[in-house]
N, C-alpha and C positions, 0 to 999 in steps of 0.2 A: 514880771519883777516881783520879788518878795517884799512883804511889808514889815520887815524887821528893823529897817533903818529909817530913822525919822527924817533924814535929809532927802529920801526918795519921795516923800509924801508932801504934796502941796495942797493948800486950800483950793477947792474947786476941781480937784482930780477925781476921776471916775475910779472907784475901787470896789472890791468885794471884801466884806467883813464877815466874821463869825460872831454872832450875838452870844451873850452869856448863856442863855437858855438853850442855844444850839451847839454848845461846845462838845457835848457827848456825841451828837450825830454828825457834826462837822458841816452842816448845811450852810451855804453862803448866802449873804444878802448883798445886793448891789446898790450903790448909791454914790452921791457926790459929797466929798468931804466939806463939812462946814467949819469944824474946829478940830485941832490936834490936841488930845488930852494928855498924852505921855510926854513928860519933860526930858527923859533920858534920851541920848542919841541912838541907843539900840535897845531892843527888847526881844528875847528869844521867842515869845509867843505872838509877836506882832505889836505894832504901835496902836494904842487905843485912840479912836477918833469918834466924833459925833457927825452923823450924816445930816444932810439938809432935812431929811424926814424926821429927825430927832432921835433916831436909833443910835445906840452906842455899842461899839464892838471893836475887836482887834482886826487890823488889816491883814488879809491873807494874800491878796493879789492886787496889783496896780495895773489898770488897763491903759 
């Protein structure tokens, strides 16, 4: 499932995000959603979240 819709993402969900510094390479980081940072219902590049590890990025995949 793609991470462009806020309604698809729940706190505690296992997701893959792309970190700001990895946007050029597109490498993904996996983790569990701690907080949803994007307020709008959709975002073309993915909803921004904070993982439990403290990393912040845009959701590319929801597991």
